DONUPA-326843 format. One line per field, with one value per residue (C-alpha): x, y, z; chain. Coordinates in steps of 0.25 Angstrom, whole numbers. Each point is the difference from the previous one (the first is absolute). Last residue first. Layout:
BEGIN
east: [X,...]
north: [Y,...]
up: [Z,...]
c: [A,...]
***
This chain:
BEGIN
east: [-96,4,-5,8,-4,7,-4,-14,-7,-12,-1,-2,-9,-9,0,-5,6,-10,2,-3,12,-8,-15,-4,1,12,3,-4,11,-1,3,-13,-6,3,13,-1,5,-6,-10,3,14,11,1,-2,7,9,9,-9,-12,0,-2,12,5,12,-5,-5,6,-4,1,0,-14,-3,-8,13,1,-13,5,13,-7,-9,12,7,-12,-3,14,12,8,9,-9,4,-8,1,6,2,11,-5,9,-12,-6,13,0,-14,1,13,-7,-13,8,8,-14,-6,11,15,6,0,-14,-5,6,1,6,5,1,10,10,15,-1,9,-11,-10,9,4,-14,-5,11,-2,-15,2,5,0,12,-8,-9,5,-6,9,-7,3,8,13,14,-3,-8,13,7,-11,-1,15,-1,-11,7,-4,-12,9,-3,-12,-10,-13,2,-12,-13,8,-1,7,12,5,4,13,4,2,12,7,-2,5,13,-9,-3,-13,-7,-7,-14,0,-15,-4,-13,-11,-13,-7,0,9,-4,7,11,2,1,10,8,0,6,10,5,0,5,15,2,-13,-15,-13,-12,-11,-13,-11,-15,-2,-13,1,3,12,5,-1,7,11,1,0,12]
north: [35,6,15,8,10,11,10,-6,8,6,-13,-9,10,0,-15,-2,-14,-9,-7,-13,-8,-8,4,10,-3,8,-5,10,8,0,12,-1,12,-5,2,2,-6,7,-6,2,1,9,7,15,8,-12,-4,0,2,-14,-7,-7,-15,-2,-14,-4,-13,-15,-1,-15,-3,9,14,7,-4,7,13,-1,-1,11,9,-4,6,11,6,-6,7,-13,-6,-11,-13,-7,-14,-8,-11,-14,-7,-6,14,6,-10,2,15,-1,-9,9,13,-7,-3,14,9,1,1,15,3,-11,6,-10,5,-12,-2,-8,3,-1,-15,-6,-9,12,9,-11,-5,15,3,-13,3,14,14,1,8,13,-5,-8,0,-1,-4,8,-7,3,-5,-13,8,7,-13,-4,14,0,-14,6,13,2,10,9,0,4,-6,1,1,-8,0,10,-1,13,-5,-9,13,1,-13,9,7,-13,-5,12,-7,-8,12,9,7,-12,6,2,-3,0,-6,3,-7,10,-1,11,10,14,-7,-10,12,7,-12,-3,13,0,-14,3,13,0,-12,-3,-2,0,-2,-10,1,-10,2,11,7,14,4,-10,6,15,-4,-6,12,10,-8]
up: [-153,13,2,9,11,8,11,3,11,-7,-9,12,6,-12,-1,14,4,7,14,5,-4,-10,1,11,15,5,14,10,8,15,10,8,-7,-14,-7,-15,-13,-12,-8,-11,-6,-5,13,3,11,3,11,13,-8,-5,13,6,-2,9,5,13,5,-2,-15,-1,-4,-12,2,-2,-15,-3,7,-8,-13,3,3,-13,-8,10,-3,7,10,2,11,11,2,13,3,13,-1,5,-10,-8,0,-5,-12,-3,0,-9,-10,0,-3,-11,-7,4,-7,-2,14,0,-4,9,13,11,13,8,15,8,-12,4,4,-11,-5,0,-8,-10,-3,-2,-9,-8,-1,-7,2,16,5,-1,10,11,14,13,13,12,10,-7,0,-7,-10,-4,-4,-9,-6,-2,-7,-10,-2,-15,3,9,15,9,-9,8,15,6,9,9,15,3,8,-12,-7,8,-7,-13,7,4,-15,-7,-4,-10,-7,0,-11,-7,-1,15,3,14,6,9,4,8,16,5,-11,5,7,-11,-10,8,3,-15,-3,11,-4,-15,-7,0,-9,-6,3,-7,9,-2,8,1,1,-10,4,-5,14,0,-13,5,12,-8,-9,12,6]
c: [A,A,A,A,A,A,A,A,A,A,A,A,A,A,A,A,A,A,A,A,A,A,A,A,A,A,A,A,A,A,A,A,A,A,A,A,A,A,A,A,A,A,A,A,A,A,A,A,A,A,A,A,A,A,A,A,A,A,A,A,A,A,A,A,A,A,A,A,A,A,A,A,A,A,A,A,A,A,A,A,A,A,A,A,A,A,A,A,A,A,A,A,A,A,A,A,A,A,A,A,A,A,A,A,A,A,A,A,A,A,A,A,A,A,A,A,A,A,A,A,A,A,A,A,A,A,A,A,A,A,A,A,A,A,A,A,A,A,A,A,A,A,A,A,A,A,A,A,A,A,A,A,A,A,A,A,A,A,A,A,A,A,A,A,A,A,A,A,A,A,A,A,A,A,A,A,A,A,A,A,A,A,A,A,A,A,A,A,A,A,A,A,A,A,A,A,A,A,A,A,A,A,A,A,A,A,A,A,A,A,A,A,A,A,A,A,A,A,A,A,A,A,A]
***
């Protein structure tokens, strides 16, 4: 709870809590009681099984924006069956590796919200294809992070400015994960909880060569 309170005090407008079997309903209830109005979601990272449907339905009481990836990444049909038993929208994350996955998940009805990670789906072009398809189907999209350095984080920020990203993403400021990043400027949260889009050339940030060298564990030269 202290981490949630600190994040809200910092200016974050949405809270995502990690849940798993044995740590879910009571945990979510406590956060919702403490913050009755804040957008709240639960991320299971595939920890549940189809037979947990009745238990997961208890989360409907807390007005969650979504339950993210409750079942295994390969369980497209199972997610569709689970969604029919829940009022809370299901969001797929680890299940989405390309446009074909997104099409299947949406068509089956197991993906009312989509978490698009450009690093997972192969970059910007595939991300755009998925975004356009989701938008054409009326499926809200948001962008998750994969603990990127400032390079990937800058790309994510630019991507999230596009039409179709209708929910707040998982982008946080640099200091949450790194004492020192590889780029300048660092990603920071302003007093109102917003992140400014990098405005430099290219992706808007510059790699600091000395830092890159400092943290390099291995390098190869290709001729």
